[in-house]
N, C-alpha and C positions, 0 to 999 in steps of 0.2 A: 191600112186598116182592113179588117175583115168585113165581108158582106153580111155574115151572120154573127150574132153575139157569142162571146165566150161565156160558158156556163160552168162555174166552179161548184161542184157538188161535194159537200163535206161528208166525211165518214162519220159513223156513230161517235157521239161525244159523251162526256160525263161531267161530273162536278169538278174533276181535276183538269180536264182539257175541254174547252168549249169554244175555241177559236174557229173562225171560218177557214176553209181550205186555202192555204197560201198566205193567210193573214194580210200583211201590208203589200204583198206582191200584187194583189188585186188592185189596190190603189195605184201602184206603180204602172201597171198595164193600162188602167183607165186614164191615167195622166198622159199617156202616149197616144190617146185618141181611140182606143178600143172600147167597144160597148161590152160591159162586164155585168153578168147577173150571178147572184149567189142566193139561190132559194134557201129560206130559213127552215131547214129540214128539222123534223123532230129528233131528239137526242138519240134514242136507242131502238125503239120498236120497229122491226123490219116492215111489218104490215102497215104501220102508220107512216113510215118513211115512203113506202111505195105509193100509198094513196095520196099523200101530200104531193109527191113529185108528179103523179099523174094529173092531179088537179091543177098544179102550177103550170104544167105543159099545156093543158087545155085553155088556160087563160092567156097564153102568149100568142102574139100575132105573127111572129117570125116563122118562116117556112122551114128553117133548119137551124142547127146550133153547132158550136164547137164545144163539146163536153170535155171537161177536165176533171178527172176523178181517180182515186186509188183503184188498183185492180180489184181489191176486195169489195169496194163500193160498187164497182161495175157489176161484179157477180151478184151482189145483193139486189141491185135495181134493174138488171138487164131485161126483165120481163115487162117493165113499163117504159123503158127508153125507146124513143122512136127509131124505126129502122128506115129513116129517110136517106136516100142516096147522097144527099148533099151534106148531111150531118157527119161530123168527125168525132172520134173518141180518142183523147189523149189519156192513156191508162198508165198511171204512175206505178213504179218508177220508169222514167224514160232515159235510156242509156246516154244519149247525147247531151242531156241536161246536167249530168254529173261530171265534174272535172276530176279525173282520176288522180291528178297531181296535187289537188287540194287536200288538206287534212279532212278526213271524214267527220261528219257531225256526230257528237256524242249525245246520246239520248238523255235529256234532262230528267231530274227526279220527278217533276210533276207529270211527265209523260209516262214514266215507269208506273207511277201510281194509277194513272188513267188506264193503262193496259191491264194492270192487276185487277182494278175495279171492274173493268169490262169483262175480263175473264170470269170473275165471280158471278157476273150476271149472265154469262153465256153468250156474250157479244164479242165478236172478233174485232179488235182494233188494229188498224194497219201499222206497219213499222214506221218509226219516226221519220225516216227518209222519204216516206210517201205523203207527208202532210205539207210539204213545200214551205217549211219554216226556215229555210236557209236564207239568212238576211245578208249574205255577202253580195256585193255589187256585181261580181262576175257571174253569179248565179242568176241575178235579175236580168243581166244582159243576155245570157244564154236563153232564158225563158222568153224574152222579148224577141230574140231571133226565131224562136219556135213559132211565135205568133205571126211573125212576118212570113214564115214558111206556110202557115195555114192560109194566110191571105193570098199568097202566090198560087197555091194549089187550087183555090176557088176559081181562078181565072181559067185554068186549064180545062 
């Protein structure tokens, strides 16, 4: 288990896609004893998302966090993310989480609609591979291994 909580930060969402980052993966990680937070971020407005995250961080009592977020989300929120030396940032996609031998995920129709809707509103939606909706057990195991690695690196 990690000393600091895992914080999953969702990318901008829409009427077509409104799941939290990772979906059931967060429940899987939490069932293995990790503390998981998922701030209920506003759907689209970058300024509202930044203010909400800043407010959420101020209310937390933990000294550091393990942030898990898409690369685009990191770029959107980097001005308000803490630059604590103990905090880590897992910016998706992470190469070792993807199994190159496995059949790649195909983007479902609802996510294509989400990306189109976001584009019309001028909001960039991350690629489907960056929202951690791979429900294959092997992916869950690799992600759990990543969490173990985060915990081991805290000790060093």
